[in-house]
N, C-alpha and C positions, 0 to 999 in steps of 0.2 A: 390644487385648493384655494377656494376664495377666503375670502379674508374682510372683515369688515374695516373699512377705509377711514371711518370715523365713527366716535361714537362720544356726543355728547349728552349732557345732563343738563336739563332746565327746567327750573321749577318742580324739582322732584321725578319730571318725565324721561325717561330711556328713550333718545332718538337713533336709531343706526340709520347711516346712508349708505352709499354704495354695493358693491356685489357681497351679501350676507351668506355666512356659512352658520345656520342654526348651531351647533355646535359650540360658536362662540358667541354666544346671547345667553346671557343669565334667565333664563323666563322661570317659569316657576308652573303650576298646578292652578288654575283660574285666572292667571295672568289674563287681559282684556288687550288685545294687539288692535288700533286706529290705523288704517290707512286711506289714502284719497286716488282718486281715478275720477276726472272731470266726466269722464267720456259717458253715454247714455243718460241717464239719469241721474247722473252724477253731479254735473253741473247746475241742475235744478235745487237739488239737495243742499247743495253751497249756497246758493242764494237765497233759500227759506230758510236756513238756521244758520247762519251768519258763521259758520263754520267748515275749515278745509277739509275736515273729515266725512267720506261719504260711506265708507264702510268699517265695520265692526266684526271680530269674532274672538273666540275664546281657548286657550290653551288648555291642554292637558297632555300630560305624558303616555305615551303607550311602549311598550319595549323597548324604554329609554329614551325615547324620541319625542320632541314635543311637538305636538299634534295640534290643528287650527280647525277647531268646528264654528262653523259660522254660515250664516243662509244667505242661500243664493240660487239660484233654479237647477235642482232642488237644495234643499239644507245637504250641505258637506263635509266632507272632512279631509283637509289636506296637509303637507305638511308646514311648519314653518316657512323655508324657502321658497314653496309652492305659494303662501298667500301673500308675503311678501313681494312675489314678483306680481301680483294682480296692481299694486301700485301704481301709479304713472311717475311717480317720481323717483321710484326705488326705495323709499325710506317707510318707516314702519312707527309708529311710539305705542309704548308700552305704558300702563298704567296697572298699579297693583292695589288690592285692597289695604287699607292702612291697618287693621287691625288682624293680621297673618295668622294670628291663633283660631279663629274662628274658621279658617279651611284645614280642617282636621280628616284624616284619612277618612272618617266616614262623610263629613261632606261633601270632599272630593268625589269620592266614588260614586254618592246622589248624584251631584250634577255631571258626572259623565255619564252615566246610566240615562240620564235623562236627555243627555246631547245625542245621545247613538239612539235612543228612542225616538227622536224626530229626523234621525237621515233618512233624506228621498221626499218629507213634506214640501208640497210646492212653495216657493215664492211668491210673499203676497203684495201683488203689484198696488192694493188698493191702499196699505196699509192700516189696515184692521186689527183690532187688538181682542181677535179671536183665535185659536188655537189652530183652526182648522189649517191656515197658513198661514205663514211666518217670514218678516224680513228681518234684516240682519241682528240691526239695535235689540227689538223685539227679542228675538231668539235671546240674546245674553242678555239682556236685562231679566228674564222671566228664570231663567237657570239661577241666578242669584236671589231672586226675589221667592223662588219655592222652595229655597234649600235652605235659605236664613233671613227670610225677610227682609229683604234689605232693599232700598229702592235705589240702583246707581242712576241718580239723574231722576229728576220728575218727569211724567208724561204729564202732556200738557194737551189742549184740543187744536186741531190742526187751525183754529183760526188766529192762534198766536203766534202763528209763526209768519213770516214775512212773504208774503203772495202775489204781492205788485208785480214783479220784474216779469215781462211778457212770456221767460223760458219757464218760469213755476207754472205762470197762466196756461202756458200751452200742456203741458205734462198733465196739468189738473184735469182741463178739457175732454184729454186723452183718456185719460181713466174713469172720470166720473161721468163726463159730458156735465147734465146741467142739474144734479144729484152731487154736488160737492159734501161730502161729511163735515162742515165745519169743527163740529162738536164731537168729534171722533179724537180722543185719545192716544197721541202718537207719541212714541220716544224716540229722539234722533242720536247719530254716534256724539253730535258734537253736546249735546248736554248729558249724555255719559261720559264724555271725556273731563267737562268742569265739575263732576260730581265729588262733591268735598270728601264720602267716603273713600278717595284712593288717589294715590300718591301717584 
């Protein structure tokens, strides 16, 4: 059996390192799980947002096991162990709504049903705000907003991110060409992580 090598509580954030067994992690329905992986577009996300976090998912229990719904290609569901295994450093950070009383059974069921309805939706490489395609932080953000009208982080236009680094510029040119949507509102994993609504 794999065990957690270290558990640190820093400013209210549960950080798990080493080989993680999901049974050892005290997660709850609605918890938001953050990981980092600088491969692919991850480094550009880190540079543009000023945060190490590049990917985010949400926990729902199914048959007694914590499962993580998240937007990759396509929107998918994985065990918590599998999700943490996608990080580059074997770590994850878990945040939880401060007012947990809001996450009653009815709300959790509604969020879970919406998450399930999005399985198979394509990943949004353009980071657009429409529901036709979804990126990771948009997916989790909208689950909370649709169920509770809560904004876990404030969406902001692309032009407010740090777009000066050559790696970021290269990704934008690949995705948008000359039609960069500077005014498109976006939500990043880092902005969600910093939300004052979370512990």
